[in-house]
N, C-alpha and C positions, 0 to 999 in steps of 0.2 A: 388146623385149629379153628374152632368156631368162634363167633363173635363173643359168645358168653364166656369162653375160656381165654379169650385174648386179654392179657393183663393190661393192655393199653385201653381197653374198653371197646364197645361196639362201634363208636364213632371213628376210632382210629382204624379199625378193621374195614369199615365201609370206605374210608378214605383211601386205604391201600388198594382195595378192590377197584375203586374208581380210577385210580392212577394206572392200575394194571390194564383195565379195559381200554383206557385212552391210549396207552402204549401199544396195545395190540391193534387198535384202529390205525394208528400211525404206521405200524408194521405192515398192515395189509395195503395201505396206500403206497408205501415205498416199494413193496414187492410188486404191486400191480403196475406201477410206472416203469419198473425195470424191463417189462416186456416190450412196450412201444419204444423205449430208448434202445433196447437191444435190436429191435427191428430196424431202427433208423441207422444204426452203425454196423449191422451185420455184414454188409457188403464191403466195408472199408478195410478189413483185415481178414486174414485166414482165421477161422474160428478158434483153432488151438492157440495161435499167437495172441489173439484178442483176449482169450480166457487167461493165458499166462500172465499178461500184463495186469489184468484185473486182480488175480490172486496175489501177485507180488505186491501191488499197491495196497490191497486190503490187509495183507500180512504186515506191511510196513506201518500202517495206521495202528493196528492192534499192538505191534511191537513197541511203538512209541508210547502208547497208553500204559503198557506194562512197565516200561522204563521209568516213566514219570511216577507211577505208583510203587516203584521198586518191588514189583511182584514177578520179575522175570525168573523163570525156573530153568536150570540147565537140564536138558532132557537125558534120560537114560535110554538104553537100547529098546526097552519095552515101549516107552512113550513114542519113540520114533516109528516103530513098527505099527503100533496101534493107530497113530495119527496118519501114517502112510495109507492104511486101508481106508480110513474115512476120507482123507484128501483125494484118493483115487475116485471114490464115488462122487465127490463134489466136482472134480474135474470133468468126469464123464457127463454129468448133468449140464454144466455150463457150456461145454463144447457142443453138446447135442442141441441146446437151446439156440445158440448162435447159428448153427448149421440149419436147424429147422426154420428159423426166421428168414432164411434166404429163400425158402420155398413156400411158406405159408404166412398167415397173418398173426399178429400179436394176440388177437381175440381167440383164435383157434388154439394156440399154444397154451394160453392161460386157462382156457376151458379144460384142456387135458390136464393141466396142473392141478385143478380141483379134484382130480381122481386120486391124487397122491395120498390124502388121508385114509381113503378106503384101502388102497394097496398097502400103505404103511401099517395099518391095523392088522392086515393079514400077515405081513412079515414079522410084526411084533409078537403075534401068537406063535409063529414058527420058531423064531429066534429066542424070544424071552419068555414064552408061555403066557403073555398078557392076553387076558380075555376081554371081550367087548359085550356089553349087554344088548338086549333086543332093541331098546329105544334108540341107543346111539347107532346101532347097525342100520335101523330103518332110516334115520336121518342121513347117514352117510350114503345109503343107497339112493335116497331121494336126490341128494346133491349130485351123485354120479349121473343120474338120469337127466338132471338139468344140464350138466356139462356135455353129455352126449347130444342133447337137443341143440346146444349152441354149435358144437362141432359139425353136426349134420344139417344145420340150418332148418331144423324142424321137418326134414324130409324123411318120411318112413322108408321110401325107396332107397335112399342113400344108406340109411341105417341097416336095412335088410341085406344090401349088397356089400356092406362094410367098405364103402368107397372113401377110404382115408387116402389123402395125398401123401407125396413123398415127405413133405415137411412134418406132417402129423406122425407118420411112422417113425421118423428119426426122433421126434420129441418123446414118443412113447418109451423108447430105449432110455433116454435121459431121465424120464419120469420114474422108471423102475429103479434106476440108480439112486435117485433122490428119495424114493420110498424106503429104500434100505438104510438111508442115512441115520434117521433117528433111532431105529432099533439097534443098529450096529454100534452107535455111540453109547447107548445104554449098556449094551453087552460088554463093551471094551473099557468102559469108564473105571478108573481106579482111584478116584477121589481128587483128581486135579480140579482147580478152580475153572469155571467156564471161560474166562478170558484167556487163561494159559492154554487150555485145550483147543480153543478156537484158533489161537495163533499158530500152534504147531500143526493143526489140521490144514490151515491155509498154506503154511510154508512148505510142508511136505507135499501137498497137492501141487503147488507151483513147481517144485523141484521135479516131481515125476512127470508133470505135463511138459516142463521145459526139456527134459530128456527126449520125450516123444516128438516135440515140436522143433527140435534142432534144425532139420532141413528147412522148414518153413521160416524159422527165425533168421537163418542165414540169407534167405532169399528176400527178406523184408527190407525195403528201403524206408527206414524210420522217417527220414526227412520228407518223404513223399506222402506220408499219412496225413490226411486232412485234420485240421484242428477240431472239427466237429466230432471225429472219432475219438480223439484224445479226451475231449470234454465228456463224451459218453462213458469212456472207460473210468474216468475219475468219479463220475456220478455213481456208476454201478459199484465201484470198489468201496467208496466211502459210505454212500447212503444205502444201497441195496445189499451190501455185504456187512461192513463193520457196524453201522448204526442199527440195522435190522437185527443183528445178533444181540446187541445190547437190549433192544426193546423186547425181543422174544424172551430173553432171560428174565427181564424185569416182570413180564407178564406171567411167566412160569412160576415165579416165586410166590404169587398170590392167588393164582387161578388153577382150577383142575386142568389136567392135560387136555381133555376133550374140548374144553371151552377155548383154550389157547389155539388148538388145531382148527376150530371152527372158523376162525378169522380168515383162513385160506379161501373160504368161499366168497369173500367180498372182492377178490381180485378181478373177476370178469367185469363187475360193475365199474371198478376203477379204470380198467382198460377202455371200456365203452365211453365213460365220461371224458377220459383223456382224449380219445379220438374225436369226440364231439366238440370239445373246446378248442383243440389245436389244429384239427384237420377238417372240421365241419362234416365228419362222417357219422351219420346217425345209424344205429343198429336197426335191422329189419324188425318187423313185428314178432316174427318167430324167434329171433335171437333174443329180443327183449323178454319174451316169455321164459326162455331158458335162464336168462340172467336173474329174473325174479325168483325162479325155482331155486337157484343156487344160493342167492342171498338169503332167502327165507330159512335155509338150513342153519345159518349162523344164529339167527334169533331163536329157532327151535332148540338148538343145543344150549343156548344161554338160559332158556327157561327150565331145562331139566335140573332136578335137584340132586340127583346122585352123581358122584364123581368117579364111579368105577369105569375104568377105560383100559 
């Protein structure tokens, strides 16, 4: 709906858009901080066990919200099966992220994460027939180039020889699973409210992952796990899972899809700022160039007028 058609007037429309943009900015910050937090606790627990606890806690938070709102829905067989497919993709991504962070840096993984919109657009076309226009494709390609610049540290030799490390290769698998996430949700959605759908996605994902992780769970000494790890799990579950879901939903209600997706490109800058503030680790000049390339895509996409995506 345009501002002229908005019965509340252009002022209200602009206000909602402003709130949506602010929400997505907060979303990008929280998603960006999840990578260094994940890097800090990745060695404290088996990746599958760590992800299991994260999904269980996030599902509990959303379940509590649904209970307070009296919006809890008893699932039928169809919802369980559809949520299970989405939950499986979510579990693969989170486990791959924690495993990758054992072998590489948060900045490298988050740079690869910015390739998700481009891959997701391709899957969106294959699964849902969604087309992307030339302007958006050019922006996404430019963002992908910036991401590769960060991963390969501006080295043409590394790029030509595709010298990806073990951690990067593991994260690519997780990134492909996450790229399928949005197109699959759109394909399988049957009218459930976003909070209800998110709750069952998280819960079924936790159950499936729990079945897979039974041996590792039985071997885990809960009392020996450092409090720093538990604090990280709580942060990831509440802020980087439950709250980011709410923020992305709020942004999606008022902004075109491609503008919502463009905020993903801010995450490398968030990771770099986080590392500089807390670890006094400044990015190299070549990495800084890549970050600026990636961040610029966000603003380029915000400036486009069409919302075809």
